[in-house]
C-alpha positions in Angstrom: 4.8 30.8 -0.4 1.4 31.8 0.4 -0.5 33.4 -2.6 -3.5 35.4 -1.6 -6.4 35.5 -4.6 -7.4 38.9 -5.2 -10.9 39.5 -6.9 -11.1 42.3 -9.2 -14.2 43.9 -10.6 -14.7 46.9 -13.4 -16.5 49.9 -13.3 -16.9 51.8 -16.6 -19.1 53.7 -18.6 -18.7 51.2 -21.3 -20.9 48.9 -19.1 -24.7 48.9 -18.8 -25.9 50.2 -15.2 -26.6 46.7 -13.9 -23.0 45.4 -14.3 -21.7 48.6 -12.7 -23.9 48.6 -9.8 -23.2 44.7 -9.1 -19.2 45.4 -9.4 -19.8 48.4 -6.8 -21.7 46.2 -4.6 -19.0 43.6 -4.5 -16.3 46.1 -3.7 -18.3 47.8 -1.0 -19.2 44.4 0.7 -15.7 43.1 0.3 -16.3 40.3 -2.4 -13.8 42.1 -4.4 -10.7 43.7 -3.3 -9.9 45.8 -6.5 -12.2 48.2 -8.4 -10.7 49.1 -11.8 -12.7 52.3 -12.8 -13.0 54.8 -15.8 -13.3 58.2 -15.1 -17.2 57.2 -14.9 -16.5 56.8 -11.2 -14.5 60.1 -10.5 -17.3 62.3 -9.6 -20.1 62.1 -7.0 -19.2 58.6 -5.9 -18.6 57.9 -2.3 -17.1 54.5 -1.7 -15.8 53.8 1.9 -12.7 52.0 2.6 -10.7 52.8 -0.5 -7.1 53.0 0.8 -5.4 53.4 -2.7 -6.1 54.9 -5.9 -3.9 53.9 -8.8 -3.9 56.5 -12.1 -3.0 54.0 -15.0 -2.6 56.8 -17.3 -2.0 60.4 -16.4 -5.1 62.6 -16.5 -5.1 65.6 -19.1 -6.6 68.1 -16.3 -5.8 68.9 -12.7 -9.6 68.8 -11.9 -9.6 65.1 -13.1 -6.8 64.2 -11.2 -8.6 65.6 -8.1 -11.5 63.8 -8.6 -9.9 60.6 -9.4 -7.6 60.7 -6.3 -10.5 62.0 -4.2 -11.9 58.4 -4.2 -9.5 57.8 -1.3 -8.8 59.6 2.1 -12.7 60.2 2.5 -14.1 61.3 6.0 -10.8 62.0 7.4 -9.3 58.4 6.7 -5.7 58.3 5.4 -5.3 57.1 1.7 -2.9 57.2 -1.1 -2.7 57.8 -4.7 -0.2 56.4 -7.4 0.1 57.9 -10.9 2.1 55.7 -13.4 4.1 57.7 -15.6 6.6 57.5 -18.5 9.8 59.6 -18.3 8.5 62.1 -20.9 5.2 62.6 -18.8 6.7 63.6 -15.6 7.4 67.4 -16.5 3.8 67.8 -17.6 2.3 66.2 -14.5 4.4 68.5 -12.1 3.3 71.4 -13.9 -0.4 70.1 -13.8 -0.1 69.4 -9.9 1.0 73.4 -9.4 -2.6 74.1 -9.8 -3.8 71.5 -7.3 -4.1 72.7 -3.6 -2.4 70.5 -0.7 -0.9 68.1 -3.1 2.1 66.1 -1.4 3.8 64.1 -4.2 6.8 62.2 -4.0 8.8 61.0 -7.0 9.5 57.2 -7.1 11.3 55.5 -10.0 11.3 51.9 -10.8 14.8 50.5 -11.9 14.7 49.2 -15.5 15.5 45.6 -13.9 12.1 45.7 -12.3 10.0 46.9 -15.2 11.9 44.5 -17.5 11.0 41.8 -15.3 7.2 42.5 -15.4 7.2 43.3 -19.0 5.9 39.8 -20.2 3.2 39.6 -17.6 2.2 43.1 -18.3 2.0 42.5 -21.8 -0.2 39.3 -21.4 -2.5 41.3 -19.0 -3.1 44.2 -21.6 -3.8 41.6 -24.3 -6.6 40.1 -22.0 -7.7 43.5 -21.3 -8.1 44.4 -25.0 -9.9 41.2 -25.7 -12.5 41.9 -22.9 -12.9 45.4 -23.7 -13.6 44.4 -27.4 -16.0 41.7 -26.2 -17.9 44.1 -24.1 -18.2 46.6 -26.8 -19.6 44.1 -29.3 
């Protein structure tokens, strides 16, 4: 099986401007295929070629959701957004979406067998992320 190496960069309000600018430049010029961004990037940033936005956590406000997913489908280009939700968040999310115009959302549930299979990798990734975040905050 051929594995594709994906370069990931971060854009966060916890960073100084220079690392954010470098990360954005790498994403824009194709040196990075994934840009993990905080809500620092939701407003006013126009980045071409964003095909997908993944919301790791559910936004509290409909306006925040619109700005997050607005990073994709720019200039008439197609785009998709995905929001990862726990079962107990679905009802609130659907209520929030009623405030959003032109919102076409489809439900998709992962079987527990899939999530259980990924649990260990996910837990390890979260631990690494916590360490990186702690190092940056220090």
